[in-house]
N, C-alpha and C positions, 0 to 999 in steps of 0.2 A: 504494500500499499504506499502511496506516495506521501510525502510530508505535507503537501498542500491539502490533500484529501483528508488526512488525519486532522490537520488544523481546522479545516472546514467543519468536520464532524464534531470536533471539540466545541466550536463556537455554536453550532446548531443545537447540540445536546447539552450545552452548558447549564441550562436551567434544570435539566433532569438530574444533573449530578448532585443537586442539593436535596434530593428525595431520600437519600440514604442516611442512616444514623451515624455512619462512620465519619470521623473527623479527619482533617488534613493531617499529614504526618507532623512530627515534632519540629522539623526544619522549616515548616511554613510553606512547603512546596504544594503546588496545586496537584490535583489528581491527574493521572496520566490517561491517555487514550485507551489503555488496556481496561480501564474501568467502565468504558462506555457500554460494552455488551451486558455487563452485570446491571448497570443502571437501566438499560433497555428492558431487561427482564423485570426489574422492579416496577418500571412504568407500566408494563403490560399487566402485571398483577394489579396495580392500582386502577387501571382502566377497567379490568374485569370486575373488580369490587364496585367501582362507581357505577358501572352498567347494571349490576345486580341491585344496587341501592335504588337506582332510577326505576327499574322495573318494579321493585317492591313498592316504591312510593306511588307509582302510577296505578298499580293494582289496588293499593289501600285506598286511594282516593277516587277509584272509578265508581260507577253507578252502584250504590249499595243494594238496590232491589234485585240486581242480577247476580252480584258477587257472592253474597253470603247466604244463598239459599241451599247450597249443597254442603254437606259435612262428609268427612272422610273417617271411616272406622278402621281400627287396627285390632289385632288379636281376637278376631272372630273365630269361634270354634268351627271346625270343619263340618260338624253335624248341624249347625245353625242354618235354618232355611230363610228364604226371602220373606215369607209370611210372618215368621217370628220377629225379624228385624222390623218389618213394617208395623206390626202390632205394638212392639215396644215403643217405637218412636212416635207413634200416632198420639201419645199422651201429650206431646209438645205442640202438636198442630197437624194439619192435613199433610200427609205424605204423598208427593206426586210420583216418585220413582225410587226403587231400591235396586241397586246393581251389585251383585256378587261376582267377583272376578274368579273364573275357574282355570284350573290347570288342564291343558288339553290332553296330557298323558294320563292323568289319574281320574279325571272327571270330577274331582272334588274342588270346592272353592279354596282359594289360596290364603285365606285368613284375613282378607281386607275387603271392604265394601264402601259404597257411597250411598248416601240417602239425600234425596232432593225434596225439600219442603215447598209448599205453595207460597209461604211467606218467609221473608228473612228473619222476622221476629221469632218464628218457630225454631229456626236453626240456631239462632243466638241463645234461646232458652235451653236447647238441647246441649249446646257446648258449655254453657254456664253451670248446668246442674249435674256436674260430675260427682261421683263416679257412676258408671253405667255397668250393670251386670246382666249379661244375657247368657242363658244356659249354664249359669254357675261360674262364668268366667268374667273377669274385669275386661271391659272393652274400652280401648282408647278412642277418643273423638277429637277432631280438630276441623276447622274450616277448610274446605277443599280449595286448594290453590293450583290452578292448571299450570302445567309446565310450558305449554305453548298457548298463545292467544290468537284470535282471528285478526286482531288489530296489529298494524305495523307501527312501531314507535320510531319517531325521528330522534336521532341523537342530538342532544342540545349542544 
């Protein structure tokens, strides 16, 4: 790599060099061009974290009527059926849909499910009124947060 190219990279990435906790050496010398790849990795990590924070913030402030109608259940017994889950959660409000996720090899459900309520208030009540015991086992419950959305977000 030529000295001019290295010098240019140092000037372009100079503001990135301050992202690291590491201090300049005792002699007061500036960091070298060898530090640039490490700093780029640090910047990539920060960008990923920032994009995750942006996504979570947008998801948190999106339309509440659509967002929190579905809850995600974990630790559901393999013998628990759709009707049992629907009957249990109907005490919190009208249940629109119950989905049990099945293993294609065994034909049994995989221990987690989703419940969609007609109203967001019902889902909130179900999440707040923990613990939930179905078929003698403690079932975990959280608001459902989709990994992919239909909306495309523009980076700020």
